[in-house]
Structure formats: structure tokens, C-alpha cells
N, C-alpha and C positions, 0 to 999 in steps of 0.2 A: 292636503294629502291627495297624490296622482291615484287616478282609477284604475282599476288591474285591467289587464287585458283582457279583450274578447273574443273569444272564439265564435265566428259564425259558419256554422254547416249550410251547404247552398246545396240542393238535390230538387230532381223536379220527378213527377209523380210515374210510378212506374206502368208500364203498358197494361199490367192486371188493373191497376187503379182505374184508367181510364175505361177499361172494356167492362167493369164494373159499374162505373159512372154512366156509361151507354145505354148497358143494356139490361141495367136494373137489379139483377142476381147473378151469383157466381155460376150459377147452374145454365143461365142463358148465355152469358159469357162464352163456358166451354162450350154451347150447344154453336154459338156464329162462329167460333174456331174452328171445331170439327167440321165444317159444311165447307170451309176452306184448305181442307187438310193439315191442320195443324192440332195441336194436342196442347190442353192447357197446361200440363204439367211442365212444359217449357218455359212457360209464362211465368205459372206460380215459383219455378225455381230460380227465375231473373228477379221477380220480386222478393222473394227469401235474401238473395245474394246482396242486395242494396240495403234492405233492412239490417242484416246483419252488419254491414260495413259502417252504416251510418251509426245503427247502435256502439260499433268497438269506437267508432272515430270519436264519441260523445264521451266513453268513460276513458278514453286520453287526453281530456282536457285535465290540467291540473285545476284540484278543488278548490283553490282561492281565485281561481280567473273566472271571470263573467262568462255565458256562453247565450248563442242566439243562432236560430234556424230560420230558412226561408225558402219556400218553392220558388223554384223557375218564373212562375205567373206572377208570383206578387213580386219581384223582383225591382220594379218601376215604383213600387211603394213603399219598398224598404230603406230606412236612415243607416249606411253604414259610417261608423266614426273614423277619425285616426288612428285610432289604436287597434284595430280589428286586426285579427289574423283569420283571412278567408279559408276556409275548406273545403274545396269541392269534391261531392260524393256523385260520380255518374261517368258519363261521358265526355271525351273532348269538346263536341260544343258547348257542352255548357260553361267551360272557361268562357267561351267566346261571349257568351248572353251574358255574365255576369261583370265581365271585363269593362262595358262601357259605363258601368254604375260605381266603380271604384275610382281613387286618386291616390295612390301610390301604396295601397296596402299590400302586403305581402300576399300570393294566392297558394297554396298547396293542392295540387292535382291527386285524387285519391282514387283508385279504379277498382271497383267492387269485383272484378273479375280479371279478365287480362288487359294488361297496361297501353294507354293509346299512347299519341305522341304527347299531349298535355296531362293527361290524368295518368300519370305514370309511378306513381307510389303506391306498395302495399297499405293497407289499413294500421300495418303493423306498426311503421314508420311514423307514423301520427304526433304518439306522445313526445318523440326528440325533435320530429319537424317544428312543431308552434312553439318551442321555447328556444330554437335557434333557427332564424329567419333571413340571416346574413348572408348566405351563399344561394344569389337569385340569376336569373338571366332576365335583359330587360326587352320586352317585345314591344315592336313598333305597332302602332295605332293608324287608323285612317281615323282623317276628320273633315266634315262637311259642316262650312259656316254658310248660314242664309243671311242675306242682306236686311233682314227683319231679327236678327239676332238669335235666330232658332241655331242649334248646334247637334249634331252626331257624330258619335264614335263608334268604331266598329275594329275589332282585334283579325278578322279575317276579311271582309269587303263591305262596301258599302253600293246599293246598288240605288240608281235613280232613274225613273222612266215613270210610264204608266201603270195606276194601280190594277189595272188588270192585263198588263204587259200585253196591249196594246202600240200602236203607233206613240213615240213621244217627239215633238217637235221643239227645237232648241239652237239657239247658236251657242258654238263652241269654242273657246278659246284656251290657248294654251302661253302662260308664260306673259300676259299682257300684249300678244300678237294678236294679229289679224283673226276675226271668230269667224266660222263657217256655219252656214246654216245647215241643220242634218236632221232627217227624219229616220227614227230607227228603233227598236226594240230597248232601248235604253240603255245604259253607261256603268259599267262596273269598274272599281277604284278598288286593288287590293293590295294586302300588304304581305309581308314573306309568309306569316303565317297560313294565311291565306291562299298562298302558292299551290298548296296540294287542294284544295277545292276547285270552287267555282272560277276562279281567274285560271286555276290554270288547268282547266279543262278547255277554255277558250282557248288560251296560250297553246294546247297541243293542238283542238281540233283547225285551226288556222294557220299552224306552223311558223307561227310569230318568231322573227328574229331578234325579240327581245330577249333581255336575261333577266329570268326572276330573282326578286331579292331574297335573299335570307332573313329569317324569322326577327333578327335583333337590327338589321340595317335599316337604317332613317331614310328608305326610299320605299316610294307605292311605283305601281304599275297600274295602268288604266286601258279598257278596252270597251268600244263603241259596239254593240252587239247588232249585226243585223242592219248595217247602214245600208241604204238604197239612194240610186242619184234619183234626180229629178229637172226640170228646166231652174226648180228654185233649190233645190237642195243637192249637198255634194259629201263626198265620200274620201276626200283626201287626206285627213284626221281621223284616223280608228285605234291606235294607239299611242301607247308612250310612255314615260316615266316621270315620275315627280319627285325631284329631291328637292334643289332650291328654287325650284317653281311651283306655280298651282293651276289647276285646272279650273276654267270657268266657265260655267254653265247658264245662261241668260235662256228664261222658260217662254215658249211661245205657245206652247198648249194650253187650255184651258185651268188643267189642274195636273200637275206630276207629283209622284210621292219619294222620298229615300227612305229606305231603311237597310238596317246594318246586321249582317250574320243570319238573315233569315228570319230576323221577327218582324215578321210585316203589321203585326198587332201594335210595333212600336214605330210610329213612320214621322217626319218632317214631311208637310204638305206646303207644295211652292206652288204657288200661281202665275197667271201670266204677267212676264214684266218682271218677275222678282231672277235676282241672280244668287245661284249658289258656287261655292267654293271649295275645291277640295286640297288636300296637302295632309303630310304627315303630321300629327298628334305632336304637341309639346309633350304630352304625359306616354309612359309608356305603363306595361302592363310588369308587376315584377312576379316572376314563376320561381318559386321555389326549384332550386335543383334537386 
């Protein structure tokens, strides 16, 4: 007998939760906000909207299905299973946060308020969507593979550089060509989904001639941040795209880190002499339309 499907609700702590945890009481949180010209009612309304959306999404799960729930902070300790249907309630960034932990499970993005680019469904649609998840769009992910077997996936972008965003030293090669020694503020490798974020900002600032990929396109773009020349470092390779080629970075600093989608707490650490390779990931995120 096969297991019934499981719906996993993914959310993150609200700003109100975090304020109360930091300041001890709701009254102290209100005082803190007031000193910064803000009103607790605004924060409380956002908290209430998320809780109502979570309750409605939970009520929409079929009674004979299994259910689970996980906060963003616990994603790295949660075990997703192949039959899961993942319902993300919150902001667009939460889908990027959960994407790296999935392997083909359909993802439904639910907006507790105004819809976003990825969380675009109202909570009233959950009951129908969890039963019919065949209409999906496939979103390309970026992948970093280290020479010791470590792997990192991201839906928006992967950053490789110094943990404190100081000078990173490495040798950069594209498609097996001659490598260039560089010193920079790090490297960004992004997807079409991430083209509206960090990579898009770099692209605009430098007026790059690269064509940014679309969300489902199996192509990545990469940018070296603030590379500078010296007698031993160059700046001739500071951007490009990856489709059938890969980007290889050999670490020459004592320690560099890589993290995806802004999750600096979940990193891959690389030491001097190690090599990391970037390429489009073989798997995609299945986002329910």
C-alpha cells in the first residue's frame, strides 16, 4: 500500500516573532519600533496575515493526506520525501531558500498579501493546486561542485568569496581555457530567476553587454565583483555565460566560502589549492503555475 501524499507548509518567522524574541516582550518591541518611527500595528498586521494564510492553507489539505510544517531556519534539518507537495507561504525569497533542498517535488507559492513573482497564488487556490500539480514551469538552478565532493545549489545566485567580503584570491578559468589569477570582492554566478536580483544589479551597474537568461533557460551568467589589476593579477575575465561550458575557480586564499541565495549560514568552505566548478544544475525547480 502506497503512502498518501504529504503537503509540507514552509514559512519563516515573522518580524513580530523576531522582535519579541530579541526584546523579550511585545511592549518592549513596541517601544523599539516607536523609537524608529514605526508602528507596532503595521508589524502585527503582517503577522496576522501570515498566520491566517498558514491556517487557511493547512485547512485546504485533504483530510486523508499527510502533512508537515517547517520554518526557514530548520530547512537544513528537514527531510523532504519524493511524494511531498511543498506549499511555500510568504515572500519570493522563501522559495529560493527551500529550492536547494528539493529534488523534483512540486512547489506552490502562496502570497499572504500582494502576490510576488514566485509566490503568486492566493491562499484560496491551495485546495485545487495541491490536487493538480502537473502544470509547472521549470526553473534552472546554479550548481557549485568542489573537488572534495561538496555541492551547493541555488535558485537565484551563488556567491564565492571571502567570508568577510574582503579580498578573494584565486585562479579563474572558463571552459578549460587558460586560467587568470585574480584578486576581487568575489564571484557571482546567477540564473534567470536571479537576473532580477543581485546579478541584475551588477549587470546594470557595469552596463554589461551580456544577455541575461530567462528563468527557465539552461544558461547562467557570472560576474567578478571589483577585480583589480596588479603585477600578479588580471582583469580580462570579469563576466560571461555558462551553457555548455563551466567556470572553474582554484582557491589561492587561505579560505573562501560559497553560499547560495543569501543564506550565509549554509556555506561550502574551500581552502587554498581546492577547486570549485560552476555549471547549470541537472535538476530544476518545479514551480506550479
